[in-house]
Residue, then its C-alpha position, 0 to 999 in steps of 0.5 A: m755249247d755255243r758255235n765257237k766252243q763247238e768249233q774249238f773242240e771239234e778241232v781238238t777232237k781231230m788231234v785226239k784221234q791222231l793220238d797213237p792208240k798205244k799211247l792213249e792206253v799208256i795214259k789210261q793205265t798210268l792215270p791212277v799213279v799220276k792221281e796218287h802222286g798228283e800234288a807231289i808232282t805239281k809241287k815239284f813242277y812249281q819248284r822247277l818252274f820258278e827256279s828256271h823262270p823266276e820271272l813267272k812269279n809275276m804271274f802267279n799268286m805266290t800265297h797259293q803256292i805257300t798254302g798248297h792251294q795252287p798245286k792241288a788245283l793244278a793236280d786236279a786239273v791235270y788229272g781231270a783233263a787227262a782222264n777226259i782226253e778222249d772227249l774234253s767237252q765233258i769237262m768244258p766248264v772246268l776248261e773254260r774257267i781255267g782259260q778265263k783265268h789264263r786270259s786275265l793273267q795274260v798267259k800266252p801260247e809261248h808259256y805252254p812249252i815251258v810248263g810242259e817241259h817242267l811238268l814232265g820233268a816233275i813227273k820223272e823226278i817224283l815217279g823215278d824209274a817208274a816213269t819210263d820213256e814210253i810213259l813220258d812220251a805218251w804224257a808229252d803227247a797228251y799235254q800237247i793236245i790239252s795245251s792246244a785246247f787251251i791255246k785255241m780257247e784263249e785265242g777267242f777270249y783274247k780277241s773278244a777282250e781286245t776288240q769289244t767296244g772299250g776293250w784293250a789288250g794286256f793291262k791298262n791303267f785305272i785311277i782310283d776315283r773313290k775309296v769307300r769303307e763298306s765295313e770293318v774289313i771290306t773297302s770298295f775302290y771305284l776305278k776309272p780309266e786313266d785315258g778317259q776312254a769308255l769302259p767295255s761292258f761285262l757280264p755281272g759276276q765277272y772279275i778283273t785282274v789287278k796288278v799291284e806293286i808291293p814295296q820291297e818285293e821284287y815281283t808284282h802281284l796279280r789278284q782277281y776281284s769280282l766287279s761289285d756293281r752293274p755294267g754300263l756305269d762310268y766306273f768299275r767297282i771292286s770291293v776288297k776284303r782285307e784278309g790279314p796283316k803282312g807276315e813273313d815273306i808273302g803271307p795271306g792278305v799281303v795284297s789286300t792289306d796294301l790296297h787298304q792301307l797304301y792305295n788311295e784316291g788318285d793312285v793308279l792300278p793296272i787292270s786287265a779286261p773283265a773275265g770269268d765264267f760265273y755270270l748271270d744269265v741276262n737272257s732269261n726272265r726266270p726267278v733268281v736266288l742270290i746266296s753269298g757268305g762274307v765277301g762272296l757278296t761281291p759278284v752277286t751284288s753286281m747281279l742284283h743291281t743289273i737285274n734291278s736296272n735292266q729287268p726290274d720285273r724279274r723276281v730276285v731273292y738275295i740272301e747274305a750270310a755274315q758274322n755280324g753287322s761290323v763286317h757286313a758290306f752293302r747292307e743299306e745299299v741292298r736294303k734300299v734296292s729291295e725296299q724300292n723294288p717289290n720283285i726283290t726280297s733280301y735276307f741277312i743272316y748273322t752267325q754272331p750278331s752284336n747287341q747293336d745288330r739286335e737293337k737296330e734289327y740289322f739281320d733277319r735270321e740268327g744262325y746258318i742257312t739250312l735247307e729247311w729255312l730255304q724252303e720256308v722263304l723261297p716261293s719254290k725251287d724253280a729258279q736259277f741259283y747263284f752262290c759264292g763265299p768261303l768253301p765250307f759255306m758253299q759246300v753247305v749251300n750246294s748240299a742243300l740245293k742237291q737235297w732239294e733236287v734243284p737241277e744241276e743246270d740251275i746251280h751256278y757258283e764261283f770259287f775265290g782263289s784256287f778251285g775247290n771241291l763242293e763235294e768234300a764236307 
């Protein structure tokens, strides 16, 4: 843990020690019940929150509300924080990941009391008479400590985003300088600041948050998209997969579809400064293995270009899995890099290659990534592994690396959208 994080958690630890031991015991005793009813509590929480503060719909991904992903993610986060309240440093990676999201979405200290009020109200509604005043009072104190940890952490994130060279507060207007179709489903947007100012640096793997106005819809939509090119250029590049057509209300893909169809070169997109806890260790010279599935290639392609530009002697193996060539983005871009740099090797894996894919030899392997295949193509497991893609894909990759006994500290991954569980098959 770096010095700033250490200072943050030392301060929170002092608050934890001030928690009444009786209340701490109440929290421990009620954890199983809260876990059992976690998703019901968080669904009720969001219902209460949006009824009381509909303006907050401008900050939340409403598609995740419909699918249930966000309530489940919140339930897991609440339980995890409460279970580790005596030593929050044990879940530091999770807290940092959430804190980075909060900063990118512009969650501010004044939002936390609102969340606390409706979270406790939801607990009372779902648990009924079982949620006694003693229990609610204990959980109120626990929430105060957890929210203070987030506020302190996010204070540092906001300061860094605003004070770095080229940084800014809130959302800043960017012009779509170029729009490039990368495949049948992925389009890249090259973004330049409307005010012509220099861009801040970022860590390869991080994302920006885009604010999108949808015609005929009352609320704005915020979405995170990984930066798919390296730092140090005069543009930010995001590469967006069109997830699906508009459905009733706010169906899956509403934002990505509108970006593809309605936004063109010259249009304006407000974005917040780069954020995220999934990024390349740029201070290391160790070999790197970049593994992606589908549009999960965006953050690892940023890592690839960064290494090729700044650390050309660093060994890299880049592995991309896709259905076939029609949906595969950056094929020629990555091939060119690996052909020009002898320290970079790339492999493309197609699960359903077309006849054209076979004729033009667009891929290196048909089928899926397996541990046996990784052991064949990788020089050794002594490397830093970064992977991203659909949850089932990530679960397979994570399982393979665990079976290979790759050290935990060498395994890095990113969930797109709400958080998932790599241990669930």
